C-alpha positions in Angstrom: 9.3 -57.9 112.1 7.5 -55.9 114.7 5.6 -54.0 112.1 7.6 -50.5 112.3 9.0 -49.1 109.3 12.7 -49.1 109.3 14.3 -45.6 109.8 16.7 -46.4 107.0 13.9 -46.6 104.6 12.1 -43.3 105.7 15.9 -41.6 105.3 16.3 -43.1 101.9 12.9 -41.5 100.9 14.2 -38.2 102.1 17.4 -38.5 100.1 15.5 -39.6 97.2 13.2 -36.3 97.4 16.5 -34.0 98.0 17.7 -35.3 94.6 15.3 -33.4 92.8 17.7 -30.2 93.6 20.2 -30.0 91.1 23.8 -30.4 92.6 22.9 -31.0 96.2 24.6 -33.9 97.6 23.1 -36.0 100.4 24.9 -37.9 103.5 23.6 -39.6 106.6 26.2 -38.4 108.6 28.1 -34.9 108.7 31.4 -35.6 106.9 34.6 -34.1 108.4 35.4 -32.3 105.5 32.3 -32.0 103.6 32.0 -30.9 99.7 29.1 -28.4 99.9 26.3 -28.1 98.9 25.4 -31.0 101.1 22.1 -31.9 103.1 22.9 -34.3 106.1 19.8 -36.4 107.2 19.9 -37.4 110.8 17.1 -39.0 113.1 16.3 -36.4 115.8 13.5 -38.0 117.8 10.8 -40.6 117.6 7.4 -40.1 119.1 5.6 -43.2 119.8 2.4 -41.5 121.0 -0.9 -43.1 121.5 -2.6 -39.6 120.4 -2.1 -41.0 116.6 -4.8 -43.2 115.3 -3.9 -46.3 113.6 -0.8 -46.8 115.5 1.1 -43.9 113.6 4.7 -43.2 114.7 6.0 -39.7 114.3 9.7 -39.5 113.2 11.5 -36.1 113.5 14.4 -36.0 111.3 16.8 -33.0 111.4 18.2 -32.0 107.7 21.3 -30.0 108.1 22.0 -28.0 104.7 25.6 -27.1 104.3 25.4 -24.7 101.6 28.9 -23.4 100.9 32.1 -22.1 102.8 31.4 -19.0 104.4 34.1 -17.2 102.8 32.3 -17.9 99.4 31.0 -14.6 98.1 27.7 -16.2 96.9 27.4 -18.2 100.1 24.4 -16.2 101.5 22.6 -16.3 98.2 23.0 -19.9 98.0 21.5 -20.6 101.3 18.9 -18.1 100.7 17.6 -20.2 97.6 17.5 -23.4 99.6 15.2 -21.9 102.4 13.0 -20.1 99.8 10.5 -21.5 97.3 11.3 -22.5 93.7 13.8 -25.0 92.1 16.4 -25.1 95.1 13.7 -25.1 97.9 14.6 -27.7 100.3 11.2 -27.6 101.7 9.7 -28.2 98.4 12.1 -31.2 97.7 11.5 -32.9 101.1 7.5 -32.6 100.3 7.7 -33.6 96.8 6.7 -37.3 97.6 5.0 -37.1 101.0 4.9 -40.9 101.0 8.7 -41.2 100.7 8.3 -43.8 98.1 5.3 -45.5 99.8 7.0 -46.1 103.2 5.2 -43.3 104.9 1.8 -41.7 105.6 2.9 -38.1 105.6 5.9 -36.0 105.7 6.2 -32.1 106.0 8.8 -29.7 106.9 7.9 -28.2 110.1 10.6 -25.4 110.5 13.9 -23.9 109.7 16.3 -22.8 112.2 20.0 -22.3 113.0 20.8 -20.4 110.1 24.2 -19.2 110.2 27.8 -20.4 110.5 29.2 -23.8 111.5 32.7 -24.8 111.9 33.8 -28.1 110.8 37.6 -29.0 111.2 39.4 -25.8 110.2 36.7 -24.6 107.9 33.6 -22.2 108.6 30.5 -22.9 106.4 27.2 -21.4 106.0 24.4 -23.9 107.0 20.8 -24.1 108.3 18.5 -27.0 109.9 15.1 -28.1 108.6 13.0 -30.1 111.0 11.1 -32.9 108.8 8.3 -34.7 110.5 7.4 -38.2 109.2 4.3 -40.1 109.9 4.5 -43.8 109.5 3.3 -47.0 110.9 
């Protein structure tokens, strides 16, 4: 309609990329009772900056990875695997198709932050956040 890429198309592209990690579920909202490991994809900010040529817009997504219950003996190792390189790397998965199936110009993971525990309901989980920048028209 107005020529802008639909946010749900970009989000679906991120979901598709994350599905390259075996066993990692995805969601577009944080469930009250998550079944980890799960990656939750939320839009954070949108920069309609004139600084980009060709009318590009920068979409900043936050991908929260809830690795496991904090009480799980292997929780730390699992979260470490998601933030490292290799088969479970969230960064590598998110960047595995940088056009997100053809709907974006580029996609890259800017940083990882908030590594630690998060409480949902009565349960404490180990989680972290990835900032993903997507350039689209």
